[in-house]
C-alpha positions as CSV (number, residue, x, y, z in Angstrom):
1,M,80.6,27.4,104.4
2,A,79.5,31.1,104.0
3,P,82.4,33.6,103.3
4,Y,80.7,36.0,106.0
5,P,79.7,35.4,109.3
6,S,75.5,35.2,109.1
7,L,73.5,36.9,111.7
8,D,69.6,36.0,112.1
9,C,68.6,39.1,113.6
10,F,65.0,39.8,112.4
11,G,64.0,35.8,112.0
12,D,65.2,32.9,110.1
13,D,62.2,34.1,107.4
14,A,63.0,37.8,106.9
15,E,63.8,38.5,103.4
16,F,65.4,41.7,102.5
17,H,63.2,44.0,100.7
18,H,64.8,47.6,99.7
19,V,67.1,50.0,100.5
20,G,66.1,53.5,101.2
21,I,68.0,56.6,100.0
22,A,66.9,60.0,101.4
23,V,66.2,62.6,98.2
24,R,65.6,66.5,98.3
25,S,63.1,66.1,95.6
26,I,61.6,63.0,93.4
27,E,61.7,63.5,89.9
28,E,58.4,63.6,88.2
29,T,58.7,60.7,86.2
30,Y,58.0,57.9,88.9
31,R,54.8,57.0,90.7
32,K,54.9,58.8,94.0
33,V,53.0,57.8,97.6
34,E,52.2,60.4,100.1
35,D,52.5,58.7,103.7
36,P,51.4,61.7,106.2
37,I,52.0,59.4,109.0
38,Q,55.9,59.0,108.5
39,K,55.8,62.5,106.8
40,V,57.3,61.4,103.7
41,R,56.8,61.0,100.0
42,V,58.2,58.0,98.2
43,A,58.7,56.3,95.1
44,F,60.4,52.7,93.9
45,L,62.4,51.6,91.4
46,E,64.5,48.7,90.3
47,L,68.5,49.5,90.0
48,N,70.1,46.7,88.5
49,G,68.0,43.8,90.4
50,L,67.9,46.3,93.5
51,T,64.4,47.7,94.7
52,V,65.2,51.1,95.7
53,E,63.1,53.6,97.7
54,L,63.5,57.2,96.9
55,V,62.4,59.2,100.3
56,E,61.4,62.7,100.1
57,P,60.4,64.6,103.0
58,L,56.5,66.3,103.5
59,E,57.9,68.8,105.7
60,D,60.7,70.5,107.6
61,R,60.1,68.3,110.5
62,S,60.5,65.1,108.4
63,P,62.7,62.6,110.0
64,V,64.0,62.7,106.3
65,S,64.9,66.4,106.5
66,E,67.1,65.7,109.6
67,I,68.9,62.8,107.4
68,L,69.6,65.4,104.5
69,Q,70.8,68.1,106.7
70,K,73.4,65.7,107.9
71,G,74.4,64.9,104.2
72,Q,73.5,61.1,104.3
73,S,71.4,59.5,101.5
74,I,71.5,55.8,102.0
75,Y,70.0,55.5,105.2
76,H,68.3,52.2,106.0
77,V,67.4,48.6,104.5
78,C,64.1,47.2,105.0
79,F,63.5,43.4,105.5
80,Q,60.0,41.9,105.2
81,V,59.0,39.6,107.7
82,P,55.5,37.7,108.4
83,N,55.3,38.6,112.0
84,I,56.6,42.1,112.7
85,Q,56.3,42.2,116.7
86,R,58.7,38.7,116.5
87,A,60.8,40.2,114.3
88,I,61.2,43.2,116.9
89,D,61.7,41.1,119.8
90,Q,64.1,38.9,118.1
91,A,66.1,41.9,117.2
92,R,66.7,42.9,120.3
93,G,69.1,40.1,120.9
94,C,71.4,41.8,118.3
95,G,70.9,45.0,119.9
96,F,68.2,46.9,118.1
97,H,65.7,49.1,119.9
98,C,62.2,49.7,118.5
99,I,62.6,53.3,117.8
100,R,58.9,53.3,116.1
101,Q,56.4,51.5,116.9
102,P,54.2,49.1,114.1
103,A,51.8,51.3,112.1
104,P,50.2,51.2,108.6
105,A,52.2,52.6,105.5
106,A,50.8,54.2,102.6
107,A,53.7,52.7,100.2
108,F,53.0,49.1,101.0
109,E,49.3,49.2,100.9
110,E,48.7,49.9,104.3
111,R,51.1,46.8,105.9
112,K,52.4,47.7,109.0
113,I,56.0,48.8,109.4
114,A,58.4,49.3,112.4
115,W,61.7,51.4,112.4
116,L,64.6,49.6,114.6
117,F,68.1,50.9,115.3
118,S,71.2,49.6,116.4
119,N,74.4,51.6,117.2
120,V,76.3,48.9,115.3
121,Y,74.1,48.7,112.1
122,G,72.1,51.6,112.0
123,L,68.3,51.9,111.0
124,V,66.4,49.2,109.6
125,E,62.8,49.2,108.4
126,V,60.5,45.9,109.2
127,L,57.9,45.4,106.9
128,E,55.1,42.8,107.5
129,K,53.8,40.6,104.6
């Protein structure tokens, strides 16, 4: 028996992918990818077995700029799913609302991502395999 209750909000085939951390500037040592659709620059690194996405705003109107102004840094988790629309539909049952429809993401070789939000669980990115 698992020590904690289990939720299946994004489908039983969803896999944890990464945690996103908002930063004012990504160090020069990391390989960066710009995503003009999301208005961010990102870099990925492994931190003791956990994949971390550093997310830097490209402009003042970037959603990440607002997050940094609030003093936040860790602001989203990402799950990889085989079917993004099915994951969005299933997430509604857990109280998630799609706040940004699926769109190609430069950081993931143009695979689709969508942004979901829950008042209980916060911001979640879903990434289509």
